[in-house]
MARFIVEX-777828 format. One line per field, with one value per residue (C-alpha): x, y, z; residue in one letter. Coordinates in steps of 0.1 Angstrom, whole numbers, plus 5000, padded with zeros to 4 digits. Layout:
<nodes>
X = c(X/...) .
Y = c(Y/...) .
Z = c(Z/...) .
type = c(A/...) .
</nodes>
This chain:
<nodes>
X = c(7422/7435/7451/7424/7396/7416/7425/7388/7383/7414/7401/7368/7387/7411/7397/7369/7333/7304/7298/7260/7261/7248/7271/7293/7318/7344/7366/7395/7416/7450/7465/7498/7520/7557/7587/7622/7658/7693/7722/7756/7757/7787/7770/7767/7731/7705/7671/7656/7628/7623/7585/7560/7522/7504/7469/7465/7431/7419/7386/7369/7338/7324/7294/7291/7325/7338/7359/7377/7404/7426/7450/7460/7487/7490/7518/7535/7561/7541/7508/7507/7483/7500/7476/7448/7435/7406/7397/7376/7366/7373/7359/7349/7386/7405/7406/7427/7438/7450/7466/7492/7498/7522/7544/7537/7573/7579/7568/7564/7546/7523/7510/7511/7511/7511/7490/7512/7486/7490/7527/7537/7571/7573/7598/7597/7628/7653/7650/7613/7616/7596/7614/7611/7625/7657/7644/7666/7639/7610/7577/7552/7544/7519/7505/7486/7482/7465/7456/7440/7432/7418/7415/7439/7449/7415/7416/7448/7447/7469/7475/7492/7499/7516/7523/7539/7543/7564/7594/7608/7637/7670/7684/7709/7681/7671/7642/7615/7581/7557/7533/7497/7488/7520/7533/7567/7580/7613/7623/7609/7612/7591/7593/7578/7569/7554/7545/7529/7522/7504/7483/7464/7433/7416/7423/7453/7486/7506/7521/7551/7559/7584/7588/7607/7610/7629/7629/7647/7656/7664/7693/7681/7699/7734/7764/7790/7824/7827/7831/7820/7787/7757/7725/7703/7701/7687/7676/7666/7651/7644/7631/7615/7594/7573/7551/7539/7511/7497/7477/7507/7536/7543/7574/7582/7613/7623/7654/7661/7688/7693/7714/7719/7736/7746/7747/7763/7763/7781/7797/7781/7791/7774/7769/7748/7738/7717/7694/7674/7653/7636/7610/7596/7566/7553/7519/7517/7489/7474/7475/7513/7533/7571/7591/7626/7639/7673/7683/7715/7731/7759/7778/7762/7796/7809/7777/7780/7743/7741/7768/7743/7723/7749/7722/7709/7709/7732/7728/7701/7689/7654/7635/7604/7571/7536/7506/7471/7456/7422/7400/7421/7447/7482/7514/7547/7583/7612/7650/7672/7709/7718/7749/7750/7777/7790/7786/7766/7738/7712/7677/7646/7610/7577/7545/7507/7488/7451/7426/7391/7366) .
Y = c(5375/5411/5405/5382/5408/5435/5413/5409/5447/5453/5427/5446/5478/5466/5433/5428/5426/5409/5429/5430/5447/5483/5512/5500/5520/5513/5535/5525/5548/5540/5564/5563/5583/5575/5586/5576/5582/5570/5559/5544/5565/5564/5572/5609/5604/5579/5587/5583/5610/5618/5622/5611/5615/5598/5593/5570/5570/5544/5545/5525/5530/5504/5503/5474/5466/5501/5508/5537/5532/5556/5561/5595/5598/5628/5632/5660/5659/5655/5649/5627/5609/5575/5556/5566/5538/5536/5499/5478/5444/5419/5389/5378/5373/5398/5436/5460/5493/5526/5552/5554/5521/5503/5481/5444/5432/5447/5419/5439/5469/5447/5432/5463/5494/5525/5510/5510/5490/5461/5458/5440/5458/5496/5498/5480/5462/5486/5470/5478/5514/5541/5563/5596/5578/5567/5536/5521/5504/5520/5516/5538/5537/5555/5532/5500/5472/5438/5418/5384/5358/5325/5289/5263/5228/5223/5245/5265/5302/5316/5354/5373/5409/5424/5461/5487/5524/5555/5548/5572/5595/5592/5626/5634/5634/5598/5583/5608/5593/5609/5630/5631/5662/5681/5666/5675/5675/5658/5628/5595/5560/5528/5500/5465/5442/5408/5387/5353/5334/5303/5302/5274/5295/5327/5349/5331/5349/5317/5312/5311/5331/5347/5381/5399/5436/5456/5494/5521/5551/5585/5604/5640/5669/5654/5676/5652/5663/5659/5622/5608/5599/5582/5591/5561/5531/5498/5480/5444/5426/5389/5375/5347/5349/5329/5333/5308/5320/5298/5306/5316/5319/5338/5336/5356/5355/5373/5372/5398/5397/5430/5438/5475/5489/5526/5536/5565/5564/5532/5525/5504/5501/5469/5460/5434/5427/5404/5415/5392/5395/5371/5381/5358/5367/5349/5356/5353/5358/5392/5402/5405/5397/5395/5399/5395/5405/5399/5418/5412/5418/5406/5429/5461/5476/5473/5482/5515/5518/5512/5538/5564/5556/5557/5555/5522/5495/5468/5449/5452/5434/5444/5432/5444/5437/5447/5450/5451/5467/5477/5470/5478/5497/5487/5499/5488/5491/5483/5483/5482/5478/5491/5491/5515/5521/5551/5539/5522/5533/5519/5532/5528/5535/5537/5537/5538/5526/5520/5511/5524/5510) .
Z = c(9443/9438/9404/9390/9396/9379/9350/9343/9344/9321/9297/9295/9288/9261/9247/9222/9234/9217/9185/9189/9222/9227/9237/9266/9286/9313/9335/9358/9379/9394/9420/9439/9462/9466/9487/9478/9490/9482/9503/9498/9466/9444/9411/9400/9386/9398/9381/9416/9421/9458/9457/9431/9429/9401/9387/9358/9340/9316/9297/9270/9248/9224/9201/9178/9162/9169/9201/9216/9243/9261/9290/9304/9331/9354/9380/9398/9371/9339/9321/9291/9268/9271/9248/9225/9202/9178/9172/9149/9160/9132/9151/9186/9195/9172/9171/9151/9166/9151/9173/9201/9218/9242/9222/9229/9231/9265/9288/9320/9304/9284/9317/9340/9318/9340/9368/9399/9419/9394/9402/9434/9433/9431/9403/9370/9355/9340/9306/9306/9319/9302/9276/9297/9327/9311/9293/9265/9245/9227/9246/9228/9191/9169/9142/9138/9164/9158/9189/9192/9219/9208/9222/9210/9221/9239/9270/9262/9250/9223/9227/9198/9191/9160/9156/9133/9139/9142/9164/9190/9181/9199/9211/9239/9265/9255/9236/9226/9215/9191/9211/9198/9217/9208/9175/9160/9125/9132/9111/9123/9111/9116/9141/9140/9169/9173/9204/9210/9242/9254/9285/9302/9306/9294/9325/9340/9344/9339/9304/9282/9251/9226/9210/9183/9173/9147/9154/9135/9157/9141/9157/9163/9181/9184/9177/9166/9153/9115/9104/9138/9155/9139/9120/9129/9152/9139/9171/9169/9199/9206/9238/9257/9288/9312/9343/9368/9391/9420/9451/9472/9447/9415/9394/9363/9341/9310/9288/9260/9233/9216/9185/9182/9151/9151/9114/9096/9058/9049/9083/9111/9147/9159/9195/9211/9247/9268/9297/9320/9351/9375/9401/9428/9449/9480/9496/9534/9559/9568/9531/9530/9499/9498/9466/9453/9419/9402/9371/9352/9318/9296/9272/9285/9294/9259/9240/9221/9223/9261/9266/9254/9286/9313/9341/9328/9356/9343/9376/9402/9433/9446/9477/9494/9512/9501/9524/9509/9540/9525/9495/9464/9484/9493/9510/9497/9511/9487/9490/9459/9451/9416/9395/9365/9339/9360/9395/9423/9446/9469/9475/9496/9486/9503/9482/9486/9456/9448/9421/9416/9392) .
type = c(M/R/V/S/R/L/L/I/V/L/C/A/L/A/A/P/L/A/R/G/D/P/L/Q/H/E/F/L/L/F/T/S/A/E/F/A/G/T/F/D/R/Q/A/P/E/T/Q/V/V/D/E/V/L/K/A/D/M/L/F/S/L/Q/H/G/P/L/K/L/F/G/E/Y/L/V/S/D/H/E/G/D/L/E/R/F/Q/L/G/W/Q/L/S/D/D/T/I/I/W/V/G/R/Y/H/Q/P/T/S/V/W/N/H/D/H/H/H/G/Q/Y/L/Q/T/S/I/T/R/P/A/I/D/E/W/E/D/L/G/G/I/L/P/Q/H/F/T/G/V/L/L/E/S/S/R/P/V/L/D/A/W/Q/L/R/T/A/V/G/A/G/L/A/P/Q/L/N/P/E/G/L/Q/T/F/N/L/L/H/P/D/S/N/R/R/Q/V/G/Y/Q/A/R/A/S/L/H/P/G/E/F/T/E/S/G/I/G/A/L/V/A/D/D/R/L/S/A/V/G/W/N/F/P/P/G/T/G/F/D/D/V/D/L/R/L/Y/G/V/F/G/T/Y/A/A/A/A/W/K/L/T/A/T/V/Y/Y/A/D/A/R/L/E/R/H/E/S/I/A/A/S/D/F/I/V/G/C/V/Q/A/E/R/R/F/G/H/E/L/T/G/F/L/R/W/E/D/S/S/G/A/G/R/S/Q/Y/I/K/L/F/E/E/F/A/R/L/G/H/I/A/G/L/R/W/D/F/A/E/N/Q/A/L/T/L/Q/L/S/D/T/H/T/L/N/G/H/F/A/D/F/R/L/Q/W/S/A/A/F/F) .
</nodes>
């Protein structure tokens, strides 16, 4: 199966290997080209980019207990070192990383990262969007990450991840992560994340889990009138998630509860909201896969934090069809209907994606 083979390759890239092995290396390249357009548009801004070309490169080196892992993304809009991690293998099933990593409490990004070919749908859920594309949750941290996968309850697998690192800043443009290649001296604070999930096998996608995060975001570059505004945001996140993957069907569901507190000296403006999404996929003959996704939220319209991201999709309906027409290559057509805080729009997308390893 397409996903199963790539899961094995990704495990070789990011998971521990036998500590006595000689120097080992892996490389994986994801490429994609996308065209998009909007219609029935009533929102002034949509975050829809008309054309996007991407090349996502992942590499790994390991000698004994020492491991180096990285991911560099190049597109027609940017080039960024997304992940760069130096790891030490503590045991056969546990590794500790130092560097820039994807936070483990984003369910979608923990499974797909930047590899478009790994996604059946073209877009990711709005709650899991990247910071530079209007995302409202931190996705990249620079610090320490501890990952483990070990057998429990006979054949079941327990996967855990705990991280702590420099959180993004919050400025009028959105969340700004710490850039290893172009570091800045702005004030930053620390975020903490933890995730645990149970799976019926080592490489299966099926499983259930829970997550928690506490991130402090420094407000930088805002020009508030005297006595107004905020200095920091204390963002606490709790979530549950599950995936069921069979031969023809795949169903994923995630629910996040967020408590965002905008702080200024002794005053606190508290606002909480709930965001959930469900995606169903059905494989048909001739290498075709249909998919539907529903995204919804509660309390987004009254959240002072969400109002800082007016283009956030508080409600979305997505449908599409993917055709795996060649070895590790796919064409995907997707239609979306999106409601933001400032309007509504619909869009269509056509994408070619591939994986080379």
